[in-house]
TIVO-2410 file (N, C-alpha, C; in nm, 3 decimals):
# residues 171
REC num residu      c1      c2      c3 atome chaine
REC   1      M   1.575   0.964   1.402     N      A
REC   1      M   1.666   1.017   1.356    CA      A
REC   1      M   1.654   1.111   1.234     C      A
REC   2      K   1.800   1.217   1.208     N      A
REC   2      K   1.744   1.316   1.119    CA      A
REC   2      K   1.767   1.253   0.967     C      A
REC   3      N   1.810   1.126   0.923     N      A
REC   3      N   1.830   1.093   0.798    CA      A
REC   3      N   1.739   0.995   0.778     C      A
REC   4      A   1.618   0.955   0.861     N      A
REC   4      A   1.534   0.846   0.858    CA      A
REC   4      A   1.454   0.888   0.707     C      A
REC   5      P   1.443   0.787   0.672     N      A
REC   5      P   1.318   0.798   0.563    CA      A
REC   5      P   1.174   0.821   0.591     C      A
REC   6      K   1.128   0.937   0.509     N      A
REC   6      K   0.972   0.967   0.563    CA      A
REC   6      K   0.925   0.887   0.425     C      A
REC   7      V   0.840   0.769   0.522     N      A
REC   7      V   0.777   0.659   0.431    CA      A
REC   7      V   0.619   0.698   0.443     C      A
REC   8      L   0.534   0.692   0.325     N      A
REC   8      L   0.442   0.646   0.351    CA      A
REC   8      L   0.370   0.513   0.314     C      A
REC   9      V   0.293   0.453   0.363     N      A
REC   9      V   0.237   0.328   0.342    CA      A
REC   9      V   0.106   0.325   0.324     C      A
REC  10      L   0.041   0.311   0.170     N      A
REC  10      L  -0.084   0.358   0.126    CA      A
REC  10      L  -0.181   0.248   0.084     C      A
REC  11      G  -0.266   0.205   0.133     N      A
REC  11      G  -0.365   0.128   0.132    CA      A
REC  11      G  -0.465   0.183   0.060     C      A
REC  12      V  -0.494   0.132  -0.076     N      A
REC  12      V  -0.612   0.197  -0.158    CA      A
REC  12      V  -0.700   0.094  -0.184     C      A
REC  13      G  -0.844   0.135  -0.223     N      A
REC  13      G  -0.912  -0.002  -0.251    CA      A
REC  13      G  -1.040   0.068  -0.206     C      A
REC  14      N  -1.161  -0.015  -0.263     N      A
REC  14      N  -1.296  -0.011  -0.201    CA      A
REC  14      N  -1.362  -0.139  -0.144     C      A
REC  15      L  -1.380  -0.086  -0.034     N      A
REC  15      L  -1.447  -0.212   0.104    CA      A
REC  15      L  -1.527  -0.288   0.072     C      A
REC  16      V  -1.623  -0.221  -0.056     N      A
REC  16      V  -1.751  -0.285  -0.060    CA      A
REC  16      V  -1.741  -0.351  -0.221     C      A
REC  17      M  -1.628  -0.361  -0.250     N      A
REC  17      M  -1.592  -0.426  -0.389    CA      A
REC  17      M  -1.525  -0.535  -0.371     C      A
REC  18      G  -1.586  -0.603  -0.254     N      A
REC  18      G  -1.481  -0.740  -0.266    CA      A
REC  18      G  -1.350  -0.720  -0.265     C      A
REC  19      D  -1.270  -0.821  -0.351     N      A
REC  19      D  -1.124  -0.805  -0.315    CA      A
REC  19      D  -1.054  -0.683  -0.364     C      A
REC  20      D  -1.113  -0.602  -0.399     N      A
REC  20      D  -1.088  -0.468  -0.429    CA      A
REC  20      D  -1.065  -0.359  -0.302     C      A
REC  21      G  -1.099  -0.436  -0.159     N      A
REC  21      G  -1.057  -0.374  -0.054    CA      A
REC  21      G  -0.929  -0.413   0.008     C      A
REC  22      V  -0.857  -0.528  -0.025     N      A
REC  22      V  -0.742  -0.613   0.037    CA      A
REC  22      V  -0.657  -0.461   0.095     C      A
REC  23      G  -0.603  -0.405   0.013     N      A
REC  23      G  -0.512  -0.283   0.059    CA      A
REC  23      G  -0.582  -0.219   0.182     C      A
REC  24      I  -0.686  -0.197   0.179     N      A
REC  24      I  -0.735  -0.104   0.274    CA      A
REC  24      I  -0.719  -0.176   0.407     C      A
REC  25      R  -0.785  -0.298   0.414     N      A
REC  25      R  -0.759  -0.452   0.532    CA      A
REC  25      R  -0.619  -0.454   0.540     C      A
REC  26      V  -0.531  -0.469   0.475     N      A
REC  26      V  -0.372  -0.451   0.542    CA      A
REC  26      V  -0.343  -0.363   0.592     C      A
REC  27      V  -0.362  -0.218   0.550     N      A
REC  27      V  -0.321  -0.134   0.629    CA      A
REC  27      V  -0.371  -0.095   0.746     C      A
REC  28      Q  -0.527  -0.123   0.775     N      A
REC  28      Q  -0.579  -0.150   0.897    CA      A
REC  28      Q  -0.534  -0.223   0.982     C      A
REC  29      Q  -0.468  -0.355   0.939     N      A
REC  29      Q  -0.397  -0.419   1.042    CA      A
REC  29      Q  -0.316  -0.389   1.096     C      A
REC  30      L  -0.243  -0.308   1.007     N      A
REC  30      L  -0.097  -0.297   1.037    CA      A
REC  30      L  -0.093  -0.167   1.129     C      A
REC  31      Q  -0.176  -0.061   1.102     N      A
REC  31      Q  -0.217   0.052   1.205    CA      A
REC  31      Q  -0.245  -0.031   1.354     C      A
REC  32      R  -0.350  -0.142   1.346     N      A
REC  32      R  -0.374  -0.200   1.461    CA      A
REC  32      R  -0.241  -0.269   1.549     C      A
REC  33      E  -0.180  -0.332   1.457     N      A
REC  33      E  -0.093  -0.419   1.529    CA      A
REC  33      E   0.070  -0.368   1.547     C      A
REC  34      F   0.073  -0.287   1.513     N      A
REC  34      F   0.253  -0.233   1.484    CA      A
REC  34      F   0.273  -0.088   1.560     C      A
REC  35      L   0.360  -0.074   1.648     N      A
REC  35      L   0.374   0.084   1.663    CA      A
REC  35      L   0.494   0.144   1.546     C      A
REC  36      F   0.479   0.253   1.469     N      A
REC  36      F   0.593   0.287   1.377    CA      A
REC  36      F   0.650   0.425   1.421     C      A
REC  37      P   0.769   0.439   1.401     N      A
REC  37      P   0.811   0.547   1.417    CA      A
REC  37      P   0.759   0.657   1.355     C      A
REC  38      K   0.797   0.788   1.392     N      A
REC  38      K   0.728   0.958   1.337    CA      A
REC  38      K   0.758   0.955   1.174     C      A
REC  39      S   0.868   0.895   1.148     N      A
REC  39      S   0.895   0.913   0.994    CA      A
REC  39      S   0.828   0.831   0.936     C      A
REC  40      V   0.736   0.729   0.984     N      A
REC  40      V   0.650   0.644   0.880    CA      A
REC  40      V   0.489   0.693   0.902     C      A
REC  41      E   0.398   0.711   0.816     N      A
REC  41      E   0.265   0.735   0.819    CA      A
REC  41      E   0.179   0.624   0.723     C      A
REC  42      I   0.111   0.564   0.803     N      A
REC  42      I  -0.001   0.439   0.740    CA      A
REC  42      I  -0.113   0.504   0.727     C      A
REC  43      V  -0.144   0.527   0.581     N      A
REC  43      V  -0.283   0.579   0.553    CA      A
REC  43      V  -0.379   0.499   0.473     C      A
REC  44      D  -0.482   0.501   0.501     N      A
REC  44      D  -0.604   0.431   0.456    CA      A
REC  44      D  -0.646   0.523   0.338     C      A
REC  45      G  -0.606   0.523   0.207     N      A
REC  45      G  -0.642   0.614   0.107    CA      A
REC  45      G  -0.733   0.584   0.044     C      A
REC  46      G  -0.850   0.498   0.043     N      A
REC  46      G  -0.951   0.415   0.022    CA      A
REC  46      G  -0.957   0.457  -0.152     C      A
REC  47      T  -1.057   0.546  -0.203     N      A
REC  47      T  -1.063   0.539  -0.340    CA      A
REC  47      T  -1.009   0.709  -0.398     C      A
REC  48      L  -0.926   0.777  -0.314     N      A
REC  48      L  -0.953   0.914  -0.307    CA      A
REC  48      L  -0.864   0.964  -0.437     C      A
REC  49      G  -0.790   0.902  -0.486     N      A
REC  49      G  -0.681   0.940  -0.618    CA      A
REC  49      G  -0.626   1.052  -0.603     C      A
REC  50      L  -0.630   1.162  -0.677     N      A
REC  50      L  -0.580   1.300  -0.664    CA      A
REC  50      L  -0.586   1.359  -0.545     C      A
REC  51      D  -0.680   1.324  -0.445     N      A
REC  51      D  -0.699   1.423  -0.339    CA      A
REC  51      D  -0.598   1.340  -0.206     C      A
REC  52      L  -0.536   1.245  -0.257     N      A
REC  52      L  -0.397   1.215  -0.154    CA      A
REC  52      L  -0.267   1.266  -0.233     C      A
REC  53      L  -0.268   1.377  -0.305     N      A
REC  53      L  -0.135   1.454  -0.331    CA      A
REC  53      L  -0.077   1.492  -0.213     C      A
REC  54      P  -0.141   1.579  -0.150     N      A
REC  54      P  -0.098   1.667  -0.041    CA      A
REC  54      P  -0.022   1.538   0.083     C      A
REC  55      V  -0.064   1.423   0.071     N      A
REC  55      V   0.000   1.298   0.150    CA      A
REC  55      V   0.126   1.268   0.100     C      A
REC  56      L   0.133   1.273  -0.026     N      A
REC  56      L   0.277   1.228  -0.094    CA      A
REC  56      L   0.369   1.337  -0.056     C      A
REC  57      E   0.327   1.474  -0.014     N      A
REC  57      E   0.430   1.573  -0.019    CA      A
REC  57      E   0.544   1.548   0.091     C      A
REC  58      G   0.651   1.567   0.020     N      A
REC  58      G   0.760   1.539   0.114    CA      A
REC  58      G   0.844   1.383   0.178     C      A
REC  59      R   0.729   1.294   0.109     N      A
REC  59      R   0.786   1.154   0.126    CA      A
REC  59      R   0.874   1.121   0.032     C      A
REC  60      S   1.013   1.064   0.121     N      A
REC  60      S   1.114   0.983   0.031    CA      A
REC  60      S   1.082   0.829  -0.026     C      A
REC  61      H   0.989   0.771   0.031     N      A
REC  61      H   0.964   0.603  -0.022    CA      A
REC  61      H   0.793   0.599  -0.006     C      A
REC  62      L   0.769   0.544  -0.079     N      A
REC  62      L   0.581   0.510  -0.100    CA      A
REC  62      L   0.600   0.361  -0.108     C      A
REC  63      I   0.534   0.296  -0.034     N      A
REC  63      I   0.475   0.171  -0.014    CA      A
REC  63      I   0.321   0.189  -0.036     C      A
REC  64      M   0.276   0.113  -0.175     N      A
REC  64      M   0.112   0.098  -0.196    CA      A
REC  64      M   0.054  -0.036  -0.169     C      A
REC  65      V  -0.033  -0.032  -0.133     N      A
REC  65      V  -0.083  -0.178  -0.104    CA      A
REC  65      V  -0.250  -0.190  -0.163     C      A
REC  66      D  -0.243  -0.275  -0.261     N      A
REC  66      D  -0.382  -0.285  -0.347    CA      A
REC  66      D  -0.367  -0.407  -0.392     C      A
REC  67      A  -0.508  -0.429  -0.470     N      A
REC  67      A  -0.538  -0.512  -0.527    CA      A
REC  67      A  -0.488  -0.503  -0.681     C      A
REC  68      V  -0.444  -0.566  -0.763     N      A
REC  68      V  -0.361  -0.521  -0.876    CA      A
REC  68      V  -0.382  -0.639  -0.999     C      A
REC  69      E  -0.416  -0.614  -1.095     N      A
REC  69      E  -0.454  -0.722  -1.220    CA      A
REC  69      E  -0.342  -0.759  -1.272     C      A
REC  70      T  -0.289  -0.874  -1.255     N      A
REC  70      T  -0.155  -0.929  -1.321    CA      A
REC  70      T  -0.182  -1.083  -1.390     C      A
REC  71      G  -0.333  -1.109  -1.427     N      A
REC  71      G  -0.341  -1.219  -1.519    CA      A
REC  71      G  -0.308  -1.358  -1.467     C      A
REC  72      K  -0.261  -1.328  -1.341     N      A
REC  72      K  -0.212  -1.465  -1.272    CA      A
REC  72      K  -0.333  -1.526  -1.193     C      A
REC  73      E  -0.305  -1.622  -1.138     N      A
REC  73      E  -0.423  -1.692  -1.044    CA      A
REC  73      E  -0.459  -1.596  -0.924     C      A
REC  74      P  -0.604  -1.574  -0.898     N      A
REC  74      P  -0.641  -1.521  -0.763    CA      A
REC  74      P  -0.558  -1.566  -0.682     C      A
REC  75      G  -0.507  -1.441  -0.554     N      A
REC  75      G  -0.430  -1.467  -0.462    CA      A
REC  75      G  -0.273  -1.476  -0.484     C      A
REC  76      T  -0.287  -1.434  -0.598     N      A
REC  76      T  -0.109  -1.457  -0.627    CA      A
REC  76      T  -0.054  -1.299  -0.610     C      A
REC  77      C   0.038  -1.309  -0.511     N      A
REC  77      C   0.118  -1.167  -0.450    CA      A
REC  77      C   0.231  -1.119  -0.550     C      A
REC  78      V   0.230  -1.005  -0.594     N      A
REC  78      V   0.317  -0.957  -0.648    CA      A
REC  78      V   0.415  -0.833  -0.566     C      A
REC  79      R   0.524  -0.790  -0.568     N      A
REC  79      R   0.577  -0.696  -0.551    CA      A
REC  79      R   0.647  -0.609  -0.667     C      A
REC  80      L   0.620  -0.511  -0.708     N      A
REC  80      L   0.636  -0.425  -0.843    CA      A
REC  80      L   0.707  -0.278  -0.759     C      A
REC  81      S   0.802  -0.222  -0.849     N      A
REC  81      S   0.879  -0.116  -0.819    CA      A
REC  81      S   0.899  -0.055  -0.970     C      A
REC  82      G   0.956   0.085  -0.960     N      A
REC  82      G   1.011   0.159  -1.054    CA      A
REC  82      G   0.912   0.146  -1.173     C      A
REC  83      E   0.988   0.117  -1.287     N      A
REC  83      E   0.906   0.124  -1.429    CA      A
REC  83      E   0.764   0.044  -1.445     C      A
REC  84      E   0.779  -0.062  -1.348     N      A
REC  84      E   0.678  -0.209  -1.344    CA      A
REC  84      E   0.549  -0.114  -1.304     C      A
REC  85      L   0.571  -0.012  -1.202     N      A
REC  85      L   0.459   0.058  -1.166    CA      A
REC  85      L   0.329   0.092  -1.271     C      A
REC  86      P   0.401   0.186  -1.343     N      A
REC  86      P   0.278   0.255  -1.467    CA      A
REC  86      P   0.199   0.116  -1.525     C      A
REC  87      I   0.299   0.025  -1.555     N      A
REC  87      I   0.257  -0.075  -1.644    CA      A
REC  87      I   0.155  -0.146  -1.563     C      A
REC  88      A   0.152  -0.186  -1.455     N      A
REC  88      A   0.078  -0.252  -1.377    CA      A
REC  88      A  -0.059  -0.172  -1.353     C      A
REC  89      L  -0.062  -0.038  -1.343     N      A
REC  89      L  -0.145   0.037  -1.324    CA      A
REC  89      L  -0.225   0.058  -1.466     C      A
REC  90      E  -0.195   0.037  -1.564     N      A
REC  90      E  -0.252   0.032  -1.723    CA      A
REC  90      E  -0.380  -0.034  -1.721     C      A
REC  91      T  -0.385  -0.195  -1.652     N      A
REC  91      T  -0.518  -0.262  -1.653    CA      A
REC  91      T  -0.525  -0.241  -1.508     C      A
REC  92      K  -0.693  -0.167  -1.509     N      A
REC  92      K  -0.753  -0.150  -1.403    CA      A
REC  92      K  -0.824  -0.235  -1.352     C      A
REC  93      V  -0.847  -0.264  -1.212     N      A
REC  93      V  -0.918  -0.375  -1.150    CA      A
REC  93      V  -1.056  -0.255  -1.111     C      A
REC  94      S  -1.033  -0.153  -1.045     N      A
REC  94      S  -1.125  -0.080  -1.034    CA      A
REC  94      S  -1.101   0.085  -1.055     C      A
REC  95      P  -1.229   0.161  -1.084     N      A
REC  95      P  -1.191   0.273  -1.083    CA      A
REC  95      P  -1.114   0.369  -1.033     C      A
REC  96      H  -1.053   0.312  -0.897     N      A
REC  96      H  -0.949   0.430  -0.790    CA      A
REC  96      H  -0.812   0.401  -0.873     C      A
REC  97      Q  -0.811   0.285  -0.951     N      A
REC  97      Q  -0.684   0.267  -1.004    CA      A
REC  97      Q  -0.635   0.383  -1.111     C      A
REC  98      M  -0.708   0.411  -1.156     N      A
REC  98      M  -0.695   0.531  -1.258    CA      A
REC  98      M  -0.643   0.643  -1.205     C      A
REC  99      G  -0.690   0.664  -1.072     N      A
REC  99      G  -0.670   0.796  -0.990    CA      A
REC  99      G  -0.551   0.775  -0.963     C      A
REC 100      L  -0.510   0.650  -0.884     N      A
REC 100      L  -0.384   0.617  -0.832    CA      A
REC 100      L  -0.289   0.654  -0.955     C      A
REC 101      K  -0.280   0.577  -1.073     N      A
REC 101      K  -0.215   0.611  -1.183    CA      A
REC 101      K  -0.197   0.751  -1.218     C      A
REC 102      D  -0.300   0.842  -1.189     N      A
REC 102      D  -0.300   0.989  -1.208    CA      A
REC 102      D  -0.254   1.034  -1.091     C      A
REC 103      L  -0.256   1.023  -0.974     N      A
REC 103      L  -0.200   1.065  -0.848    CA      A
REC 103      L  -0.033   1.063  -0.898     C      A
REC 104      L   0.013   0.936  -0.936     N      A
REC 104      L   0.164   0.941  -0.932    CA      A
REC 104      L   0.223   1.019  -1.060     C      A
REC 105      S   0.111   1.038  -1.172     N      A
REC 105      S   0.195   1.107  -1.293    CA      A
REC 105      S   0.187   1.281  -1.221     C      A
REC 106      V   0.109   1.295  -1.147     N      A
REC 106      V   0.081   1.455  -1.128    CA      A
REC 106      V   0.191   1.460  -1.026     C      A
REC 107      A   0.211   1.359  -0.929     N      A
REC 107      A   0.299   1.391  -0.838    CA      A
REC 107      A   0.477   1.400  -0.873     C      A
REC 108      R   0.497   1.358  -0.993     N      A
REC 108      R   0.613   1.337  -1.103    CA      A
REC 108      R   0.620   1.481  -1.141     C      A
REC 109      L   0.502   1.536  -1.182     N      A
REC 109      L   0.522   1.662  -1.269    CA      A
REC 109      L   0.540   1.770  -1.216     C      A
REC 110      M   0.495   1.769  -1.039     N      A
REC 110      M   0.516   1.856  -0.950    CA      A
REC 110      M   0.632   1.840  -0.877     C      A
REC 111      G   0.713   1.747  -0.893     N      A
REC 111      G   0.845   1.723  -0.834    CA      A
REC 111      G   0.801   1.646  -0.680     C      A
REC 112      Q   0.712   1.601  -0.644     N      A
REC 112      Q   0.665   1.566  -0.540    CA      A
REC 112      Q   0.656   1.409  -0.502     C      A
REC 113      A   0.699   1.350  -0.636     N      A
REC 113      A   0.694   1.173  -0.653    CA      A
REC 113      A   0.819   1.150  -0.543     C      A
REC 114      P   0.784   1.034  -0.474     N      A
REC 114      P   0.889   0.979  -0.385    CA      A
REC 114      P   0.997   0.897  -0.467     C      A
REC 115      G   1.109   0.917  -0.412     N      A
REC 115      G   1.217   0.855  -0.481    CA      A
REC 115      G   1.217   0.684  -0.495     C      A
REC 116      K   1.134   0.681  -0.423     N      A
REC 116      K   1.158   0.496  -0.393    CA      A
REC 116      K   0.993   0.455  -0.371     C      A
REC 117      M   0.943   0.372  -0.475     N      A
REC 117      M   0.795   0.334  -0.498    CA      A
REC 117      M   0.779   0.205  -0.505     C      A
REC 118      V   0.718   0.129  -0.423     N      A
REC 118      V   0.683  -0.013  -0.475    CA      A
REC 118      V   0.548  -0.042  -0.406     C      A
REC 119      L   0.512  -0.130  -0.502     N      A
REC 119      L   0.357  -0.176  -0.497    CA      A
REC 119      L   0.358  -0.313  -0.455     C      A
REC 120      I   0.305  -0.330  -0.322     N      A
REC 120      I   0.267  -0.487  -0.290    CA      A
REC 120      I   0.116  -0.478  -0.319     C      A
REC 121      G   0.108  -0.588  -0.411     N      A
REC 121      G  -0.030  -0.624  -0.451    CA      A
REC 121      G  -0.083  -0.796  -0.461     C      A
REC 122      V  -0.188  -0.843  -0.496     N      A
REC 122      V  -0.251  -0.913  -0.531    CA      A
REC 122      V  -0.354  -0.906  -0.601     C      A
REC 123      Q  -0.340  -1.047  -0.691     N      A
REC 123      Q  -0.447  -1.062  -0.803    CA      A
REC 123      Q  -0.582  -1.101  -0.724     C      A
REC 124      P  -0.676  -1.005  -0.758     N      A
REC 124      P  -0.843  -1.056  -0.693    CA      A
REC 124      P  -0.884  -1.149  -0.754     C      A
REC 125      G  -0.987  -1.202  -0.717     N      A
REC 125      G  -1.062  -1.302  -0.732    CA      A
REC 125      G  -1.172  -1.275  -0.796     C      A
REC 126      S  -1.227  -1.150  -0.711     N      A
REC 126      S  -1.360  -1.105  -0.728    CA      A
REC 126      S  -1.367  -0.965  -0.676     C      A
REC 127      I  -1.398  -0.878  -0.772     N      A
REC 127      I  -1.443  -0.742  -0.745    CA      A
REC 127      I  -1.615  -0.690  -0.738     C      A
REC 128      E  -1.686  -0.780  -0.702     N      A
REC 128      E  -1.815  -0.787  -0.696    CA      A
REC 128      E  -1.847  -0.691  -0.574     C      A
REC 129      M  -1.983  -0.635  -0.598     N      A
REC 129      M  -2.007  -0.572  -0.493    CA      A
REC 129      M  -2.033  -0.692  -0.370     C      A
REC 130      G  -1.981  -0.650  -0.218     N      A
REC 130      G  -1.978  -0.709  -0.125    CA      A
REC 130      G  -1.845  -0.661  -0.041     C      A
REC 131      T  -1.863  -0.699   0.096     N      A
REC 131      T  -1.753  -0.658   0.167    CA      A
REC 131      T  -1.657  -0.774   0.222     C      A
REC 132      E  -1.669  -0.879   0.191     N      A
REC 132      E  -1.579  -1.013   0.225    CA      A
REC 132      E  -1.504  -1.033   0.103     C      A
REC 133      L  -1.375  -1.053   0.150     N      A
REC 133      L  -1.256  -1.100   0.037    CA      A
REC 133      L  -1.289  -1.245   0.017     C      A
REC 134      T  -1.251  -1.269  -0.110     N      A
REC 134      T  -1.237  -1.431  -0.166    CA      A
REC 134      T  -1.144  -1.509  -0.097     C      A
REC 135      H  -1.155  -1.634  -0.051     N      A
REC 135      H  -1.117  -1.731   0.039    CA      A
REC 135      H  -0.941  -1.708  -0.041     C      A
REC 136      E  -0.910  -1.685  -0.168     N      A
REC 136      E  -0.770  -1.686  -0.194    CA      A
REC 136      E  -0.703  -1.588  -0.168     C      A
REC 137      V  -0.780  -1.460  -0.153     N      A
REC 137      V  -0.721  -1.324  -0.142    CA      A
REC 137      V  -0.696  -1.321   0.007     C      A
REC 138      S  -0.810  -1.355   0.074     N      A
REC 138      S  -0.809  -1.350   0.229    CA      A
REC 138      S  -0.665  -1.422   0.302     C      A
REC 139      L  -0.650  -1.544   0.228     N      A
REC 139      L  -0.510  -1.598   0.257    CA      A
REC 139      L  -0.377  -1.524   0.251     C      A
REC 140      Q  -0.387  -1.403   0.163     N      A
REC 140      Q  -0.265  -1.341   0.156    CA      A
REC 140      Q  -0.235  -1.216   0.248     C      A
REC 141      V  -0.368  -1.170   0.332     N      A
REC 141      V  -0.344  -1.094   0.404    CA      A
REC 141      V  -0.216  -1.090   0.459     C      A
REC 142      E  -0.189  -1.176   0.577     N      A
REC 142      E  -0.069  -1.167   0.651    CA      A
REC 142      E   0.049  -1.185   0.533     C      A
REC 143      T   0.055  -1.238   0.433     N      A
REC 143      T   0.178  -1.245   0.383    CA      A
REC 143      T   0.195  -1.082   0.306     C      A
REC 144      M   0.077  -1.025   0.257     N      A
REC 144      M   0.111  -0.859   0.224    CA      A
REC 144      M   0.137  -0.772   0.337     C      A
REC 145      K   0.124  -0.829   0.448     N      A
REC 145      K   0.159  -0.715   0.572    CA      A
REC 145      K   0.316  -0.765   0.620     C      A
REC 146      G   0.363  -0.886   0.608     N      A
REC 146      G   0.506  -0.935   0.592    CA      A
REC 146      G   0.582  -0.867   0.500     C      A
REC 147      A   0.499  -0.841   0.384     N      A
REC 147      A   0.572  -0.756   0.252    CA      A
REC 147      A   0.605  -0.655   0.310     C      A
REC 148      V   0.506  -0.550   0.356     N      A
REC 148      V   0.515  -0.443   0.393    CA      A
REC 148      V   0.663  -0.413   0.515     C      A
REC 149      L   0.651  -0.493   0.576     N      A
REC 149      L   0.710  -0.455   0.703    CA      A
REC 149      L   0.841  -0.521   0.638     C      A
REC 150      K   0.881  -0.590   0.543     N      A
REC 150      K   0.988  -0.625   0.515    CA      A
REC 150      K   1.055  -0.500   0.412     C      A
REC 151      E   0.943  -0.452   0.324     N      A
REC 151      E   1.036  -0.335   0.255    CA      A
REC 151      E   1.036  -0.224   0.365     C      A
REC 152      L   0.964  -0.197   0.483     N      A
REC 152      L   1.025  -0.079   0.572    CA      A
REC 152      L   1.160  -0.125   0.657     C      A
REC 153      S   1.185  -0.244   0.664     N      A
REC 153      S   1.293  -0.292   0.730    CA      A
REC 153      S   1.435  -0.267   0.600     C      A
REC 154      A   1.409  -0.292   0.488     N      A
REC 154      A   1.485  -0.294   0.366    CA      A
REC 154      A   1.517  -0.115   0.383     C      A
REC 155      F   1.406  -0.020   0.418     N      A
REC 155      F   1.448   0.132   0.447    CA      A
REC 155      F   1.494   0.153   0.534     C      A
REC 156      G   1.545   0.068   0.635     N      A
REC 156      G   1.591   0.068   0.776    CA      A
REC 156      G   1.516   0.146   0.865     C      A
REC 157      V   1.350   0.106   0.890     N      A
REC 157      V   1.313   0.138   0.945    CA      A
REC 157      V   1.231   0.027   1.057     C      A
REC 158      Q   1.244   0.048   1.177     N      A
REC 158      Q   1.236  -0.066   1.250    CA      A
REC 158      Q   1.113  -0.038   1.343     C      A
REC 159      C   1.008  -0.134   1.361     N      A
REC 159      C   0.887  -0.123   1.415    CA      A
REC 159      C   0.864  -0.233   1.531     C      A
REC 160      R   0.759  -0.214   1.605     N      A
REC 160      R   0.724  -0.301   1.714    CA      A
REC 160      R   0.580  -0.353   1.727     C      A
REC 161      P   0.569  -0.470   1.739     N      A
REC 161      P   0.399  -0.521   1.771    CA      A
REC 161      P   0.382  -0.435   1.885     C      A
REC 162      V   0.230  -0.400   1.867     N      A
REC 162      V   0.160  -0.332   1.991    CA      A
REC 162      V   0.162  -0.397   2.075     C      A
REC 163      S   0.137  -0.547   2.085     N      A
REC 163      S   0.096  -0.638   2.199    CA      A
REC 163      S   0.246  -0.659   2.295     C      A
REC 164      R   0.365  -0.594   2.274     N      A
REC 164      R   0.496  -0.593   2.347    CA      A
REC 164      R   0.521  -0.478   2.438     C      A
REC 165      S   0.382  -0.399   2.400     N      A
REC 165      S   0.376  -0.264   2.516    CA      A
REC 165      S   0.518  -0.187   2.498     C      A
REC 166      F   0.615  -0.193   2.392     N      A
REC 166      F   0.695  -0.096   2.354    CA      A
REC 166      F   0.663   0.039   2.350     C      A
REC 167      S   0.695   0.141   2.403     N      A
REC 167      S   0.620   0.276   2.366    CA      A
REC 167      S   0.649   0.345   2.243     C      A
REC 168      E   0.768   0.311   2.183     N      A
REC 168      E   0.805   0.373   2.044    CA      A
REC 168      E   0.858   0.283   1.967     C      A
REC 169      C   0.877   0.301   1.845     N      A
REC 169      C   0.985   0.241   1.753    CA      A
REC 169      C   1.098   0.326   1.722     C      A
REC 170      R   1.216   0.289   1.671     N      A
REC 170      R   1.314   0.352   1.645    CA      A
REC 170      R   1.345   0.352   1.465     C      A
REC 171      D   1.375   0.478   1.455     N      A
REC 171      D   1.422   0.459   1.266    CA      A
REC 171      D   1.585   0.423   1.317     C      A
***
């Protein structure tokens, strides 16, 4: 459709720092399990920070998926939007979050910031070196995937599970 929102689903984090890799794991599962319309791009942003600026260009909607420091119990999921985002990124869980905050600031300055931005996050239990998620955070991966799909649906985007052998999704 011509008026379909241009959506970027951006998973960020570091896969070798425990729960910090949860955003990457969520987007990787979404890529494997669902078919998305052409107006939606699912990106593993890793720890790239400002290098992701070109990926934001032309996007009307941004859904970020990441571990986020909320001060709550490990495994607590949050949905943040609007003015809550800069505040949430003030307390960094890992070095990439300063890059994410800088990315959003530079995108705003250059007029490339998506009009609608949402962060689907989870309070990490551990960001120590290691490739495994803590039990509390691993239990939330499905919840976070569901939250991303719910956001997409709210944007008017429909997608289909890969297992149903549909050839494409509709906007």
